[in-house]
C-alpha positions in Angstrom: 152.5 116.6 52.2 153.7 114.3 55.0 151.2 112.1 56.8 150.6 112.6 60.5 150.4 109.4 62.7 147.2 108.8 64.5 149.0 107.3 67.5 152.3 105.6 68.4 152.7 102.0 69.3 155.5 101.4 71.7 156.9 97.9 71.9 158.8 97.0 75.1 161.2 94.1 75.0 161.5 92.8 78.5 163.9 90.5 80.3 163.0 86.8 79.8 161.8 87.4 76.2 158.5 89.0 77.2 157.1 91.7 75.0 154.5 94.3 75.7 152.8 96.9 73.5 151.5 100.2 74.8 150.1 103.1 72.8 150.5 106.9 73.1 148.4 109.5 71.4 151.4 111.7 70.5 155.1 111.4 70.3 155.4 114.0 73.0 153.3 111.8 75.4 155.8 109.0 74.8 158.8 111.3 75.2 157.5 112.6 78.5 156.9 109.1 79.9 160.4 108.0 78.6 162.1 111.0 80.3 160.6 109.9 83.6 161.9 106.4 83.0 165.5 107.2 82.1 166.7 108.4 85.5 165.4 105.1 87.0 166.9 102.8 84.3 168.9 100.7 86.7 166.2 100.7 89.4 164.3 97.6 90.4 161.4 99.7 91.8 158.2 99.5 89.9 157.1 102.4 87.6 153.7 102.9 86.0 153.2 102.2 82.4 150.3 104.1 80.9 147.7 102.0 79.2 145.3 104.6 77.8 143.3 102.4 75.5 142.2 99.9 78.2 139.9 101.2 81.0 140.4 99.8 84.5 143.8 98.1 83.8 147.3 99.3 84.5 150.8 97.8 84.3 153.9 98.4 86.4 157.4 97.3 85.4 160.9 97.5 86.7 162.9 99.8 84.5 165.9 97.5 84.9 164.0 94.8 83.1 163.5 96.8 79.9 166.0 95.6 77.3 164.7 97.5 74.3 162.0 99.9 73.1 160.7 100.2 69.6 158.4 103.2 68.6 156.1 102.7 65.6 154.0 105.4 64.2 150.5 104.2 63.4 148.4 105.9 60.7 144.6 105.6 60.6 144.8 103.5 57.4 147.1 101.0 59.2 144.9 100.9 62.3 141.8 100.2 60.1 143.6 97.4 58.4 144.4 95.6 61.7 140.8 96.0 63.0 139.2 94.2 60.1 
């Protein structure tokens, strides 16, 4: 029986070598955010990046500054390992 990820860690590789990690509860949440990002990929206008695990903080980025995206499924066993 295949395991189901607890959440998804999305790593953004930004212009200038900066990296940012955001998390989504489901793959569908990420896909919905990504679909809103694609039409604006060459834009230098800011778009919101959801940071659901941190209350009171938010991030905005320019879609044109995103060079790469890596999506990593996280399983409860791997999350527990990192929290120790």
